[in-house]
PDBQT receptor file of N, H, CA, C and O in Angstrom, charges set to zero:
ATOM      1  N   MET A   1      57.846 -84.889 -49.347  1.00  0.00    +0.000 N 
ATOM      2  CA  MET A   1      58.866 -84.080 -48.646  1.00  0.00    +0.000 C 
ATOM      3  C   MET A   1      57.970 -83.172 -47.505  1.00  0.00    +0.000 C 
ATOM      4  O   MET A   1      57.072 -82.414 -47.873  1.00  0.00    +0.000 OA
ATOM      5  N   ASP A   2      58.325 -83.350 -46.133  1.00  0.00    +0.000 N 
ATOM      6  H   ASP A   2      59.054 -83.966 -45.834  1.00  0.00    +0.000 HD
ATOM      7  CA  ASP A   2      57.806 -82.898 -45.199  1.00  0.00    +0.000 C 
ATOM      8  C   ASP A   2      57.934 -81.391 -44.997  1.00  0.00    +0.000 C 
ATOM      9  O   ASP A   2      58.730 -80.700 -45.633  1.00  0.00    +0.000 OA
ATOM     10  N   VAL A   3      57.164 -80.965 -44.142  1.00  0.00    +0.000 N 
ATOM     11  H   VAL A   3      56.517 -81.526 -43.625  1.00  0.00    +0.000 HD
ATOM     12  CA  VAL A   3      56.870 -79.426 -44.122  1.00  0.00    +0.000 C 
ATOM     13  C   VAL A   3      57.898 -78.502 -43.630  1.00  0.00    +0.000 C 
ATOM     14  O   VAL A   3      57.810 -77.296 -43.862  1.00  0.00    +0.000 OA
ATOM     15  N   TRP A   4      58.944 -79.047 -42.910  1.00  0.00    +0.000 N 
ATOM     16  H   TRP A   4      59.016 -80.027 -42.721  1.00  0.00    +0.000 HD
ATOM     17  CA  TRP A   4      60.181 -78.270 -42.925  1.00  0.00    +0.000 C 
ATOM     18  C   TRP A   4      61.119 -78.124 -43.968  1.00  0.00    +0.000 C 
ATOM     19  O   TRP A   4      61.968 -77.246 -44.121  1.00  0.00    +0.000 OA
ATOM     20  N   THR A   5      60.792 -79.317 -44.814  1.00  0.00    +0.000 N 
ATOM     21  H   THR A   5      60.103 -80.030 -44.689  1.00  0.00    +0.000 HD
ATOM     22  CA  THR A   5      62.183 -79.289 -46.005  1.00  0.00    +0.000 C 
ATOM     23  C   THR A   5      61.220 -78.548 -47.286  1.00  0.00    +0.000 C 
ATOM     24  O   THR A   5      61.660 -78.107 -48.348  1.00  0.00    +0.000 OA
ATOM     25  N   PHE A   6      60.172 -78.563 -46.948  1.00  0.00    +0.000 N 
ATOM     26  H   PHE A   6      59.815 -78.922 -46.086  1.00  0.00    +0.000 HD
ATOM     27  CA  PHE A   6      59.032 -77.513 -48.039  1.00  0.00    +0.000 C 
ATOM     28  C   PHE A   6      59.541 -76.100 -47.672  1.00  0.00    +0.000 C 
ATOM     29  O   PHE A   6      59.972 -75.296 -48.499  1.00  0.00    +0.000 OA
ATOM     30  N   GLY A   7      59.451 -75.905 -46.458  1.00  0.00    +0.000 N 
ATOM     31  H   GLY A   7      59.101 -76.558 -45.787  1.00  0.00    +0.000 HD
ATOM     32  CA  GLY A   7      59.881 -74.306 -46.202  1.00  0.00    +0.000 C 
ATOM     33  C   GLY A   7      60.944 -74.150 -45.895  1.00  0.00    +0.000 C 
ATOM     34  O   GLY A   7      60.929 -73.009 -45.435  1.00  0.00    +0.000 OA
ATOM     35  N   TRP A   8      62.047 -74.562 -45.810  1.00  0.00    +0.000 N 
ATOM     36  H   TRP A   8      62.060 -75.490 -46.184  1.00  0.00    +0.000 HD
ATOM     37  CA  TRP A   8      63.162 -74.048 -45.792  1.00  0.00    +0.000 C 
ATOM     38  C   TRP A   8      63.456 -73.845 -47.457  1.00  0.00    +0.000 C 
ATOM     39  O   TRP A   8      63.879 -72.772 -47.886  1.00  0.00    +0.000 OA
ATOM     40  N   THR A   9      63.174 -75.041 -48.363  1.00  0.00    +0.000 N 
ATOM     41  H   THR A   9      62.831 -75.914 -48.014  1.00  0.00    +0.000 HD
ATOM     42  CA  THR A   9      63.551 -74.943 -49.962  1.00  0.00    +0.000 C 
ATOM     43  C   THR A   9      62.826 -73.721 -50.492  1.00  0.00    +0.000 C 
ATOM     44  O   THR A   9      63.341 -73.176 -51.468  1.00  0.00    +0.000 OA
ATOM     45  N   LEU A  10      61.593 -73.156 -49.946  1.00  0.00    +0.000 N 
ATOM     46  H   LEU A  10      61.174 -73.599 -49.153  1.00  0.00    +0.000 HD
ATOM     47  CA  LEU A  10      60.924 -72.140 -50.322  1.00  0.00    +0.000 C 
ATOM     48  C   LEU A  10      61.395 -70.883 -49.674  1.00  0.00    +0.000 C 
ATOM     49  O   LEU A  10      60.912 -69.832 -50.094  1.00  0.00    +0.000 OA
ATOM     50  N   ALA A  11      62.163 -70.849 -48.828  1.00  0.00    +0.000 N 
ATOM     51  H   ALA A  11      62.556 -71.703 -48.487  1.00  0.00    +0.000 HD
ATOM     52  CA  ALA A  11      62.867 -69.490 -48.169  1.00  0.00    +0.000 C 
ATOM     53  C   ALA A  11      64.239 -69.391 -48.774  1.00  0.00    +0.000 C 
ATOM     54  O   ALA A  11      64.781 -68.288 -48.838  1.00  0.00    +0.000 OA
ATOM     55  N   VAL A  12      64.854 -70.505 -49.235  1.00  0.00    +0.000 N 
ATOM     56  H   VAL A  12      64.414 -71.402 -49.183  1.00  0.00    +0.000 HD
ATOM     57  CA  VAL A  12      66.197 -70.262 -49.872  1.00  0.00    +0.000 C 
ATOM     58  C   VAL A  12      66.074 -69.699 -51.381  1.00  0.00    +0.000 C 
ATOM     59  O   VAL A  12      66.868 -68.898 -51.875  1.00  0.00    +0.000 OA
ATOM     60  N   ILE A  13      64.997 -70.224 -52.004  1.00  0.00    +0.000 N 
ATOM     61  H   ILE A  13      64.352 -70.874 -51.602  1.00  0.00    +0.000 HD
ATOM     62  CA  ILE A  13      64.528 -69.863 -53.145  1.00  0.00    +0.000 C 
ATOM     63  C   ILE A  13      64.100 -68.438 -53.180  1.00  0.00    +0.000 C 
ATOM     64  O   ILE A  13      64.496 -67.670 -54.056  1.00  0.00    +0.000 OA
ATOM     65  N   GLY A  14      63.440 -68.153 -52.400  1.00  0.00    +0.000 N 
ATOM     66  H   GLY A  14      63.118 -68.778 -51.688  1.00  0.00    +0.000 HD
ATOM     67  CA  GLY A  14      62.845 -66.770 -51.979  1.00  0.00    +0.000 C 
ATOM     68  C   GLY A  14      63.873 -65.816 -51.952  1.00  0.00    +0.000 C 
ATOM     69  O   GLY A  14      64.048 -64.807 -52.634  1.00  0.00    +0.000 OA
ATOM     70  N   MET A  15      64.436 -66.254 -51.158  1.00  0.00    +0.000 N 
ATOM     71  H   MET A  15      64.294 -67.074 -50.603  1.00  0.00    +0.000 HD
ATOM     72  CA  MET A  15      65.892 -65.073 -50.789  1.00  0.00    +0.000 C 
ATOM     73  C   MET A  15      67.056 -64.779 -52.258  1.00  0.00    +0.000 C 
ATOM     74  O   MET A  15      67.631 -63.753 -52.619  1.00  0.00    +0.000 OA
ATOM     75  N   THR A  16      67.046 -66.170 -52.821  1.00  0.00    +0.000 N 
ATOM     76  H   THR A  16      66.578 -67.004 -52.527  1.00  0.00    +0.000 HD
ATOM     77  CA  THR A  16      68.144 -66.035 -54.035  1.00  0.00    +0.000 C 
ATOM     78  C   THR A  16      67.126 -65.529 -55.088  1.00  0.00    +0.000 C 
ATOM     79  O   THR A  16      67.680 -65.047 -56.076  1.00  0.00    +0.000 OA
ATOM     80  N   GLY A  17      65.849 -65.522 -55.116  1.00  0.00    +0.000 N 
ATOM     81  H   GLY A  17      65.399 -65.914 -54.314  1.00  0.00    +0.000 HD
ATOM     82  CA  GLY A  17      65.273 -65.005 -56.185  1.00  0.00    +0.000 C 
ATOM     83  C   GLY A  17      65.325 -63.139 -55.971  1.00  0.00    +0.000 C 
ATOM     84  O   GLY A  17      65.382 -62.355 -56.917  1.00  0.00    +0.000 OA
ATOM     85  N   THR A  18      65.295 -62.808 -54.742  1.00  0.00    +0.000 N 
ATOM     86  H   THR A  18      65.249 -63.445 -53.973  1.00  0.00    +0.000 HD
ATOM     87  CA  THR A  18      64.949 -61.485 -54.489  1.00  0.00    +0.000 C 
ATOM     88  C   THR A  18      66.340 -60.930 -54.660  1.00  0.00    +0.000 C 
ATOM     89  O   THR A  18      66.491 -59.799 -55.120  1.00  0.00    +0.000 OA
ATOM     90  N   MET A  19      67.651 -61.895 -54.207  1.00  0.00    +0.000 N 
ATOM     91  H   MET A  19      67.529 -62.815 -53.833  1.00  0.00    +0.000 HD
ATOM     92  CA  MET A  19      69.017 -61.154 -54.723  1.00  0.00    +0.000 C 
ATOM     93  C   MET A  19      69.387 -60.809 -56.003  1.00  0.00    +0.000 C 
ATOM     94  O   MET A  19      70.154 -59.913 -56.355  1.00  0.00    +0.000 OA
ATOM     95  N   LEU A  20      68.646 -61.768 -56.806  1.00  0.00    +0.000 N 
ATOM     96  H   LEU A  20      68.023 -62.496 -56.520  1.00  0.00    +0.000 HD
ATOM     97  CA  LEU A  20      68.718 -61.896 -58.437  1.00  0.00    +0.000 C 
ATOM     98  C   LEU A  20      68.402 -60.898 -58.904  1.00  0.00    +0.000 C 
ATOM     99  O   LEU A  20      69.130 -60.205 -59.614  1.00  0.00    +0.000 OA
ATOM    100  N   VAL A  21      66.642 -60.512 -58.420  1.00  0.00    +0.000 N 
ATOM    101  H   VAL A  21      66.050 -61.075 -57.843  1.00  0.00    +0.000 HD
ATOM    102  CA  VAL A  21      66.232 -59.190 -58.926  1.00  0.00    +0.000 C 
ATOM    103  C   VAL A  21      66.745 -57.997 -58.335  1.00  0.00    +0.000 C 
ATOM    104  O   VAL A  21      66.419 -57.005 -58.987  1.00  0.00    +0.000 OA
ATOM    105  N   LEU A  22      67.407 -57.757 -57.364  1.00  0.00    +0.000 N 
ATOM    106  H   LEU A  22      67.672 -58.563 -56.834  1.00  0.00    +0.000 HD
ATOM    107  CA  LEU A  22      68.256 -56.679 -56.740  1.00  0.00    +0.000 C 
ATOM    108  C   LEU A  22      69.198 -56.445 -57.645  1.00  0.00    +0.000 C 
ATOM    109  O   LEU A  22      69.260 -55.298 -58.088  1.00  0.00    +0.000 OA
ATOM    110  N   TRP A  23      70.209 -57.521 -58.167  1.00  0.00    +0.000 N 
ATOM    111  H   TRP A  23      70.159 -58.452 -57.807  1.00  0.00    +0.000 HD
ATOM    112  CA  TRP A  23      71.005 -57.570 -58.707  1.00  0.00    +0.000 C 
ATOM    113  C   TRP A  23      70.910 -56.935 -60.340  1.00  0.00    +0.000 C 
ATOM    114  O   TRP A  23      71.719 -56.174 -60.871  1.00  0.00    +0.000 OA
ATOM    115  N   CYS A  24      69.924 -57.388 -60.804  1.00  0.00    +0.000 N 
ATOM    116  H   CYS A  24      69.267 -58.006 -60.373  1.00  0.00    +0.000 HD
ATOM    117  CA  CYS A  24      69.097 -56.887 -62.169  1.00  0.00    +0.000 C 
ATOM    118  C   CYS A  24      69.004 -55.335 -62.043  1.00  0.00    +0.000 C 
ATOM    119  O   CYS A  24      69.576 -54.520 -62.766  1.00  0.00    +0.000 OA
ATOM    120  N   LEU A  25      68.147 -55.068 -60.951  1.00  0.00    +0.000 N 
ATOM    121  H   LEU A  25      67.682 -55.730 -60.364  1.00  0.00    +0.000 HD
ATOM    122  CA  LEU A  25      67.850 -53.525 -60.696  1.00  0.00    +0.000 C 
ATOM    123  C   LEU A  25      69.243 -52.885 -60.727  1.00  0.00    +0.000 C 
ATOM    124  O   LEU A  25      69.495 -52.263 -61.759  1.00  0.00    +0.000 OA
ATOM    125  N   SER A  26      70.103 -52.921 -59.869  1.00  0.00    +0.000 N 
ATOM    126  H   SER A  26      69.898 -53.426 -59.031  1.00  0.00    +0.000 HD
ATOM    127  CA  SER A  26      71.091 -52.403 -59.778  1.00  0.00    +0.000 C 
ATOM    128  C   SER A  26      72.184 -52.332 -61.317  1.00  0.00    +0.000 C 
ATOM    129  O   SER A  26      72.892 -51.344 -61.513  1.00  0.00    +0.000 OA
ATOM    130  N   LEU A  27      72.163 -53.344 -62.148  1.00  0.00    +0.000 N 
ATOM    131  H   LEU A  27      71.588 -54.147 -61.989  1.00  0.00    +0.000 HD
ATOM    132  CA  LEU A  27      72.899 -53.183 -63.232  1.00  0.00    +0.000 C 
ATOM    133  C   LEU A  27      72.179 -52.277 -64.052  1.00  0.00    +0.000 C 
ATOM    134  O   LEU A  27      72.928 -51.474 -64.610  1.00  0.00    +0.000 OA
ATOM    135  N   LEU A  28      70.654 -52.100 -64.380  1.00  0.00    +0.000 N 
ATOM    136  H   LEU A  28      70.046 -52.752 -63.928  1.00  0.00    +0.000 HD
ATOM    137  CA  LEU A  28      69.929 -51.524 -64.804  1.00  0.00    +0.000 C 
ATOM    138  C   LEU A  28      69.949 -50.244 -64.414  1.00  0.00    +0.000 C 
ATOM    139  O   LEU A  28      69.656 -49.427 -65.286  1.00  0.00    +0.000 OA
ATOM    140  N   ILE A  29      70.253 -49.775 -63.176  1.00  0.00    +0.000 N 
ATOM    141  H   ILE A  29      70.491 -50.440 -62.467  1.00  0.00    +0.000 HD
ATOM    142  CA  ILE A  29      70.257 -48.459 -62.666  1.00  0.00    +0.000 C 
ATOM    143  C   ILE A  29      71.971 -47.852 -62.981  1.00  0.00    +0.000 C 
ATOM    144  O   ILE A  29      72.230 -46.649 -62.959  1.00  0.00    +0.000 OA
ATOM    145  N   LEU A  30      73.160 -49.074 -63.303  1.00  0.00    +0.000 N 
ATOM    146  H   LEU A  30      72.950 -50.052 -63.321  1.00  0.00    +0.000 HD
ATOM    147  CA  LEU A  30      73.902 -48.411 -63.786  1.00  0.00    +0.000 C 
ATOM    148  C   LEU A  30      74.045 -48.398 -65.109  1.00  0.00    +0.000 C 
ATOM    149  O   LEU A  30      75.030 -47.847 -65.603  1.00  0.00    +0.000 OA
ATOM    150  N   LEU A  31      73.105 -48.989 -65.874  1.00  0.00    +0.000 N 
ATOM    151  H   LEU A  31      72.306 -49.437 -65.473  1.00  0.00    +0.000 HD
ATOM    152  CA  LEU A  31      73.444 -48.806 -67.442  1.00  0.00    +0.000 C 
ATOM    153  C   LEU A  31      72.700 -47.443 -67.835  1.00  0.00    +0.000 C 
ATOM    154  O   LEU A  31      73.134 -46.693 -68.709  1.00  0.00    +0.000 OA
ATOM    155  N   LEU A  32      71.542 -47.202 -67.104  1.00  0.00    +0.000 N 
ATOM    156  H   LEU A  32      71.190 -47.812 -66.394  1.00  0.00    +0.000 HD
ATOM    157  CA  LEU A  32      70.986 -45.795 -67.392  1.00  0.00    +0.000 C 
ATOM    158  C   LEU A  32      71.810 -44.665 -66.767  1.00  0.00    +0.000 C 
ATOM    159  O   LEU A  32      71.748 -43.483 -67.106  1.00  0.00    +0.000 OA
ATOM    160  N   ARG A  33      72.497 -45.120 -65.922  1.00  0.00    +0.000 N 
ATOM    161  H   ARG A  33      72.548 -46.080 -65.646  1.00  0.00    +0.000 HD
ATOM    162  CA  ARG A  33      73.396 -43.486 -65.222  1.00  0.00    +0.000 C 
ATOM    163  C   ARG A  33      74.622 -43.368 -66.601  1.00  0.00    +0.000 C 
ATOM    164  O   ARG A  33      75.138 -42.287 -66.886  1.00  0.00    +0.000 OA
ATOM    165  N   LYS A  34      74.943 -44.647 -67.336  1.00  0.00    +0.000 N 
ATOM    166  H   LYS A  34      74.524 -45.525 -67.105  1.00  0.00    +0.000 HD
ATOM    167  CA  LYS A  34      75.921 -44.637 -68.450  1.00  0.00    +0.000 C 
ATOM    168  C   LYS A  34      75.264 -43.786 -69.797  1.00  0.00    +0.000 C 
ATOM    169  O   LYS A  34      75.870 -43.010 -70.536  1.00  0.00    +0.000 OA
ATOM    170  N   LEU A  35      73.847 -44.190 -69.861  1.00  0.00    +0.000 N 
ATOM    171  H   LEU A  35      73.355 -44.820 -69.261  1.00  0.00    +0.000 HD
ATOM    172  CA  LEU A  35      73.117 -43.580 -70.870  1.00  0.00    +0.000 C 
ATOM    173  C   LEU A  35      72.915 -42.123 -70.888  1.00  0.00    +0.000 C 
ATOM    174  O   LEU A  35      73.003 -41.411 -71.888  1.00  0.00    +0.000 OA
ATOM    175  N   PHE A  36      72.638 -41.748 -69.709  1.00  0.00    +0.000 N 
ATOM    176  H   PHE A  36      72.566 -42.326 -68.896  1.00  0.00    +0.000 HD
ATOM    177  CA  PHE A  36      72.057 -40.408 -69.043  1.00  0.00    +0.000 C 
ATOM    178  C   PHE A  36      72.853 -39.971 -67.930  1.00  0.00    +0.000 C 
ATOM    179  O   PHE A  36      72.543 -40.072 -66.743  1.00  0.00    +0.000 OA
ATOM    180  N   PRO A  37      74.397 -39.244 -68.631  1.00  0.00    +0.000 N 
ATOM    181  CA  PRO A  37      74.956 -39.121 -67.134  1.00  0.00    +0.000 C 
ATOM    182  C   PRO A  37      74.155 -37.598 -66.719  1.00  0.00    +0.000 C 
ATOM    183  O   PRO A  37      73.331 -37.069 -67.465  1.00  0.00    +0.000 OA
ATOM    184  N   TYR A  38      74.563 -37.060 -65.445  1.00  0.00    +0.000 N 
ATOM    185  H   TYR A  38      75.232 -37.491 -64.840  1.00  0.00    +0.000 HD
ATOM    186  CA  TYR A  38      74.151 -36.216 -64.734  1.00  0.00    +0.000 C 
ATOM    187  C   TYR A  38      74.535 -34.780 -65.617  1.00  0.00    +0.000 C 
ATOM    188  O   TYR A  38      75.747 -34.830 -65.823  1.00  0.00    +0.000 OA
ATOM    189  N   LYS A  39      74.069 -33.762 -66.100  1.00  0.00    +0.000 N 
ATOM    190  H   LYS A  39      73.084 -33.721 -65.932  1.00  0.00    +0.000 HD
ATOM    191  CA  LYS A  39      74.967 -32.930 -66.360  1.00  0.00    +0.000 C 
ATOM    192  C   LYS A  39      73.965 -31.543 -65.498  1.00  0.00    +0.000 C 
ATOM    193  O   LYS A  39      72.738 -31.452 -65.549  1.00  0.00    +0.000 OA
ATOM    194  N   PRO A  40      74.716 -30.779 -64.903  1.00  0.00    +0.000 N 
ATOM    195  CA  PRO A  40      74.225 -29.894 -64.289  1.00  0.00    +0.000 C 
ATOM    196  C   PRO A  40      73.637 -28.572 -64.791  1.00  0.00    +0.000 C 
ATOM    197  O   PRO A  40      74.454 -27.977 -65.493  1.00  0.00    +0.000 OA
ATOM    198  N   GLU A  41      72.783 -28.100 -64.686  1.00  0.00    +0.000 N 
ATOM    199  H   GLU A  41      72.119 -28.584 -64.115  1.00  0.00    +0.000 HD
ATOM    200  CA  GLU A  41      72.390 -26.778 -65.713  1.00  0.00    +0.000 C 
ATOM    201  C   GLU A  41      73.212 -25.486 -65.145  1.00  0.00    +0.000 C 
ATOM    202  O   GLU A  41      73.387 -25.155 -63.972  1.00  0.00    +0.000 OA
ATOM    203  N   ALA A  42      73.616 -24.927 -66.221  1.00  0.00    +0.000 N 
ATOM    204  H   ALA A  42      73.474 -25.196 -67.173  1.00  0.00    +0.000 HD
ATOM    205  CA  ALA A  42      74.646 -23.774 -66.349  1.00  0.00    +0.000 C 
ATOM    206  C   ALA A  42      73.534 -22.591 -65.831  1.00  0.00    +0.000 C 
ATOM    207  O   ALA A  42      74.123 -21.677 -65.254  1.00  0.00    +0.000 OA
ATOM    208  N   THR A  43      72.111 -22.408 -65.904  1.00  0.00    +0.000 N 
ATOM    209  H   THR A  43      71.633 -23.151 -66.373  1.00  0.00    +0.000 HD
ATOM    210  CA  THR A  43      71.431 -21.386 -65.918  1.00  0.00    +0.000 C 
ATOM    211  C   THR A  43      70.948 -21.487 -64.551  1.00  0.00    +0.000 C 
ATOM    212  O   THR A  43      70.380 -20.515 -64.052  1.00  0.00    +0.000 OA
ATOM    213  N   ALA A  44      71.106 -22.519 -63.918  1.00  0.00    +0.000 N 
ATOM    214  H   ALA A  44      71.567 -23.308 -64.323  1.00  0.00    +0.000 HD
ATOM    215  CA  ALA A  44      70.561 -22.262 -62.623  1.00  0.00    +0.000 C 
ATOM    216  C   ALA A  44      71.690 -21.741 -61.401  1.00  0.00    +0.000 C 
ATOM    217  O   ALA A  44      71.322 -21.452 -60.262  1.00  0.00    +0.000 OA
ATOM    218  N   THR A  45      72.937 -21.687 -61.802  1.00  0.00    +0.000 N 
ATOM    219  H   THR A  45      73.236 -21.922 -62.727  1.00  0.00    +0.000 HD
ATOM    220  CA  THR A  45      73.889 -20.502 -60.846  1.00  0.00    +0.000 C 
ATOM    221  C   THR A  45      73.915 -19.290 -61.433  1.00  0.00    +0.000 C 
ATOM    222  O   THR A  45      74.268 -18.334 -60.742  1.00  0.00    +0.000 OA
ATOM    223  N   LYS A  46      73.534 -19.078 -62.874  1.00  0.00    +0.000 N 
ATOM    224  H   LYS A  46      73.248 -19.855 -63.435  1.00  0.00    +0.000 HD
ATOM    225  CA  LYS A  46      73.897 -17.748 -63.230  1.00  0.00    +0.000 C 
ATOM    226  C   LYS A  46      72.559 -16.663 -62.979  1.00  0.00    +0.000 C 
ATOM    227  O   LYS A  46      72.658 -15.449 -63.159  1.00  0.00    +0.000 OA
ATOM    228  N   LYS A  47      71.227 -17.393 -62.504  1.00  0.00    +0.000 N 
ATOM    229  H   LYS A  47      71.147 -18.379 -62.357  1.00  0.00    +0.000 HD
ATOM    230  CA  LYS A  47      70.316 -16.742 -61.869  1.00  0.00    +0.000 C 
ATOM    231  C   LYS A  47      70.648 -15.473 -60.901  1.00  0.00    +0.000 C 
ATOM    232  O   LYS A  47      70.129 -14.399 -61.207  1.00  0.00    +0.000 OA
ATOM    233  N   GLY A  48      71.330 -15.525 -59.960  1.00  0.00    +0.000 N 
ATOM    234  H   GLY A  48      71.751 -16.397 -59.711  1.00  0.00    +0.000 HD
ATOM    235  CA  GLY A  48      71.291 -14.459 -59.052  1.00  0.00    +0.000 C 
ATOM    236  C   GLY A  48      72.275 -13.557 -59.225  1.00  0.00    +0.000 C 
ATOM    237  O   GLY A  48      72.348 -12.574 -58.488  1.00  0.00    +0.000 OA
TER     238      GLY A  48
């Protein structure tokens, strides 16, 4: 395997790995948002 083939292979594998990790993180964030939905506090609006 010459230097250019190795370089391109490493770049493609690196980009694919990065996209996979970002996709997994987005799924984890969506799961956490489903488990812990945002609920605004009612006491913050009644302080005035």
